[in-house]
N, C-alpha and C positions, 0 to 999 in steps of 0.2 A: 855639509850643511847647505840647505837650500838658501838661495839669495833672491830677495824680492826688491824691485824698484817701485817706490810709491811716488806718485806725482799729483800734487794738488796745490793750487795757488794760495790756499789757506793753511797757515802753519799749524793751527790747532788740529785740522783734519789730518795732516801728515803725521803729527805726533800720535793722534789717536790710532791710526792704522799701524804705525810703527809698534806701539805697545801691544796691539792685538796680535801681530805677527811674531814679535819677539817672544811673547808668552808661549808660542807654539814651538820655540826653539829654532826659528828661522832668522837669518841675518837680513837686515833691512837697511837700504839707503833711501833717502828722501830727496825730492827736488820740488821747488816751487815754480819753476819756469820750464818751458819746453827745451830751451837751450841748455840749461843745467842738466836736465834729464838725458838729453842726447849725448852730452859730454860724459856723463857717468857711464852710459851704455857703451860708449866707445872704449872705456877703460876696463870695465868689469863685465863678466859674463853672468847674466841674470837668468834664473829659472822661471821668473814670472814678473810681469809688469802690471801694476794696478794704477790706473790713471782716471782722474776726473775728466769728463768731456769738456766742460766749460772752464778754461784756464785763464780767462781774461787776459789773453795775450794774442799776438798775431797768429800763432799756431794753436790748434785745439788738441783735445785728446785724440780725435780722429787722425790728426797729423802724426801724433806719437804712435798710434796704432799702425799706420802705413809704414812708418820708418822702422819699427821694431818687431813687427809681427813675424818676420822670418827668423828672428833670433830667439824669441820666447813667446809663450802664450800671453795675450793681453786681455785683462778684464777692465771694462769701462764702467765708471760710476757716474750717475747724474742725479740731480735733484728734480729733474723734469721727465718723469717716465712717460714716454709716448711710443706709439707704434712706429713712427718714423725713426726715432732714435734706435729702437731695437733692430729695425730692418737695416738701417745704415751701418750699425755696429756689426751685424751679421754679414752684410755685403762686403765690408772691408776686412773680414776675417777675424773679428774679435772672438775670443774663447767664450766669453759670456758678458752679460750686461746686467748691472745691479742698480736699482733705483733707491735713492735716499727717501726716507730714513731706512737704513739697512739694519739688519740684526747681526750682531757679532758672530753668532753661530753660522749664519748664512755666508758671511764673508769668508770665514775660516774654511767651511766645507767646500765652497766654490774654489778657493785658492788651492786647497789640497787636491781636488779633482783635476784642476788645470795642470798642476805640477806632476801628477801621476798619469798624465794623458798617454794614450797610445798613438802611434803614427796614423792609425786609421781615423781616429776622432779628430786629430789635428787637421788632417786633410779635409774632413767633412766640414770643419769650420771655415776653412779657407776657400772651399769651392762654391760657397753661396754666392749666387749672382742675381739676387733680387733687385729690381729697379726701384730706386727711391722716389716714390711718387706720393701725391697727396693722399692722406688717410681716407679710407672709405667711410669714416664717421664714427669709429670706435673712440670712446672717451673713458678715461679712468687711469688712476695712478696707484691704486692699491696693489699689494703683492700679487693677488690673484690675477689682476689684469696685466701686470708686468709679465707674469709667466705665460699668459695667453699671447701677448705680443711676441715673446721670444719663440713660442711654438709656431706662430704664423710665419715669422721670419725664417725659421728653419725649414718649414714644409713648403713654402711658396715656390721656391725654385725647382722643386721636383715635379715629376709627372704622376706621382702616386695619387690614388683616390683618397679622399678625406671624408670622414664622418664627423659631423659637428653635432654634439649632444648638449642639450640645455632646455630649461623650461621655456614655455611660451613667453614671448616678450623680452627675452634676454639679448636679442640682437644676433641671432645665428646667421641671418642673411648678410649682415654687415661683416661678419667674420669671413663668410664665403667671398664677398666682394673684395675684402682686404687681401685674401689669398690670391685672387685673380689679379688685382691691381699691382701686386708686388711680385708677380711672376713674369716669365718670359712671354706669356700669352696675353699680357696686358693690352696690347694693341688689337687683340681679337675680341670677339663679342662675349659678353657675359649674359647668358640666357637662363632665366629662372622660371621654374614651373612648380606650382603647388600641387603635389600629388594627391593631397587630401580633398581638394576642391572639385575634382572631376570624377565622373564615373569611370569604370574600367575601360569601357569602349572609347569614350571621349579622350581619356588619358593616352591610350595607345595611339589614336589618330593624331593627337597633338604632339606626342613625342616622336613618333616614327614617320608621320606623314601618311599619305595615301595616294593611290593612283585613280584615274578617272574610272567611274563606275564601280568602285569598291563597295559603296553602299549608297543608299538614297541620299541625294544631295551632293555627292562627290562628282561634280561636273568637270573637273580638271585635275591633273596631277598637282600635288601640293607637297612641298618639303615639310618635314617635321622639325620640332625644336632641336632635336639632336643634331640634325644636319645644319640648322641655322647656327649652331655653336661651333662649327668647324673652325679650327685654329684658336679656339678660345676655351671657355669654361661653361659646362652645363651644371646648373645648380638644381638638384632634386630636393625640394623642401618637403617636409613631412613624409619622408620615405616609408615610415612605419605604418602609414595608412593604406598602402597598396595591397591589392588582393593577391592570393597565392598564384593565380594564373599570370598576373602582371609581373610578379617577382621572377617567374621563370624567364619571361621575355627580357627583363632587365639584366638578369644574370647572363643570358646568352649574348646580349649586346656588349656587356662589359668584358666578357671573356674573349670574344672574337674581334672586338673593335669594329663590328659591322652591324648595320641595322637593316631591317626590311620593311618597306612601306606596306601599309595595309592594302591587301589585294594584289600585291606584286610577288612574283616568284624569284626576283633578283635581289641580291644583297648589295648594299652600298657601304664601302669603307668610310668611316668618319674619324677624324682626328680631333677629339674633344676631351678635355679633362673633366672628370665627373667629381663633383663635390656634393655630398648629400647631408641632410640634417633631419633631426627628429627630436621630439620632446618625450618620446617613449623610451623605456629601458629595453633595448632590442635583445639583450641577453635573456631577459625574462620572456620576451615575446618568442624567442627561439625555443626556449625550454617548454613553453606552452603550445608550441607547434603552429603559431600564428605567423612566424617569419622564417624564411629559409635560412638555415645555418650557413650554407655555401655562399649565399648572397651577402649575408652579414659579414663574413670574413673578407669577401671581395671588396665590400664598401669600406671596411674599417682598417685598411692598411695603416692609416694614421687616424687616431681619434682625438679630437679637440673638445674639451669640456668648457662651456661658457658658464661662468659663475652666476648664480641668481643675485639680484640686487641686494637682498638682505645679507649676503656674504661679503659685500663690498660697500658698507654704509658710508665709508669715508669718501666715496665717489659721488654721493647723492648731491652734495652742494655743487660740485663741478658740473654734473649733468643738468641740474636744475637751472644753473646760471647760463649754461649753453642754450637750453630751450628758451629762456627769457630773452637772450640776445637774438634768437631767430624771430621771436614775436616782435621785439623792438624794430627789427629790420623791416618786417612786413607791415607794421602799423605805426611806425615813427613815434613810438611812445616808450619812454624810459621807465623801467621798473626794477625794483630790487626786493630781495627777500628780507623780511624782518627776522631778527634772531629767534623769536618764539615760533614763527612760521617754519623756519629752517629746522628747529628742534623737533617739531611735529613730523616733518618730512623724514628726518633721520630715524625717528623712533618707530615709524610705521613699518609693517611687515612686507608690503609690496608683493602680494601674490601675482600681480600682473607684470611685475618687473619693470624694466626701463620704459616699456610702452605705456604702462599705467602711470608712471611718473610724468611722462610727457603730457598725457591727458590731464593730469592733476594740475600741472603748471599752466596749461592753456585755460583750464577752467578758472583758476585763481586770477589769471591775468584779465579775464573778462569781467570778473567781479570786483577787482581792486578799484577803489575810488580815487586814491592818490597815486603817488609814485612808489609806495611800499606795499608789498603783499603781507597781510596780517593773517593770523591763524583762522579768523572767521571767513577769510576769502577762499580757503582750501575746501575741497569736497567734504561733505558731512561725515563720510566714513573715517576720515582722518581725525575727526573731532569727537570720537565716541566717548571720551572721558572729559566732560565739561570742566570738572574741578581741576584736572591736570592742565587743560588748555588755559584756564584762568590763572593758575599758578605761574605758568610759563610766560604769560602776557605780563604779569606783575613783576617778574624777576628775569628780564631778558638776558642779563649777564650770566646768571646761573643756567639759563636754558641752554645756551650754546655749549656749556661745559658738561652738564650732568644729565641732560634730558633723556638720552638714548642708552643709558646704562653701558658706558664704554668700558673697555678693558683697562687694567691699571696702566699699561703702557700708553694707551690713547688718552687716558685721563691726565697723565703726567705731561704729555705733549700739549694738550689744550691749556692746562694750568700754566705751563711755561709761556705760551703765547699770551695768555691773559696778563701775567705779571709783566712781561716785556711791554705790552701795550700800556699798562697802567703807569710804568715808570718812563715812558717815552723812549724805550730802547736803551736806556742807560745800563750798561753791563754791570758796573760796580753796584748800583742800587738794586738791580735784579738779583745779583748774587746774595746781597744782604737779606732781601725779602725771603729768598728761598732757603737761607741758612747754609749756603755752600760757598766754596771758594770759586774764583773766576775760572780756574782750570777745569773744574767739574762742570761749570756752566757751559764752557766751550764744548766739552764732550757731549753734554745733553743736546745742545743745539745741533751738533754734527749728527748725532744719532737720529734726530727727528727731522733733519733736512731744513732747519731754520737758519736763515741768514741773519747774523747779529749785526747791529749798527756799528759803524766805524767809530762812533763816539765811545769814550770810556764808560 
């Protein structure tokens, strides 16, 4: 029988995870302090350790990870899903990283994979050496973003080329910068070039450089951006816009690790990691004969997909508030979103993704008369349905809960928060309003990553 050690400073969380694992036929021991956990680990051989990162003790889940990672795979759980947490967990050798609120099926599947691990995958988890540095600006706590953080943490330490795929405005360059900043090349340059913004001739000269006299205006030898990226990362944005002739030259440089300046007969070896990005479907472009198949496979050793904003609506408030804080810093003016305005933001489709959201927030901040952004302050296209906007303005408490047609899980989470706010965090009163017992309330709060008040 598999044995699992669960560590969380919250007793209800421990019991919830115990019930989940016991139902799978696994034996479970729980601990609420690092000292208790280490004591149990000294007496019992465990097949898996599952620990919260934040244990409200002198030692954290990362300390547990460092102490026990050689004995068993460790899964870390946190209520604050960030790129830094994922990178730190990977750097210290965690098997995986799960963000609250988690799904029971996800926890079970991750635990099962960890206990059935091969020696090769275990080594891969322990060999990650990404430096834990400041985030390159990625923001989000939805499952899609947590998965992206984990992929960045896994790929950053390697030398492999990476292809980042996503719609315009999703933040592909931020992902590329995050890969660079959490790699061993972080102290080297990060050089970005937009392949779609230059003609073929200009792009070749920009990337590879030129020698004196190579063409009119080439009055001296000049390094290209590929050479400028020596020891660092070269980011080729909009790689799908390149011409067939340029694709041949890119493939040659990637295969040989050498570039040749325009007008030169001599090749120069360059040590630069290449990360590319596109908003096109390159597989379709290959099938249509517009993109070289061999270049596609050379670029897509690892492919990361950046989710569109409409697929991570729960991050919209987080992003919007972050943009507002930047505006406050620049203009020394405090602003906040009203519930109806937030509801409009969440319900909009965002074809321009995060970039469009940032523009909308800046527009609203300029129009806001007081300290609160109202629906009428937002761009007109977000107010296409006046009746709906008026209803949300008249019913702000309903706006935050129902306006964006949430899933049943999300609706349950929002209603639980609403009830807790209405009863001042009183757990007994909240359970009565919801028509459930307090044990069920604890499980709900744990599932949605909601911290309950210490008051009864």
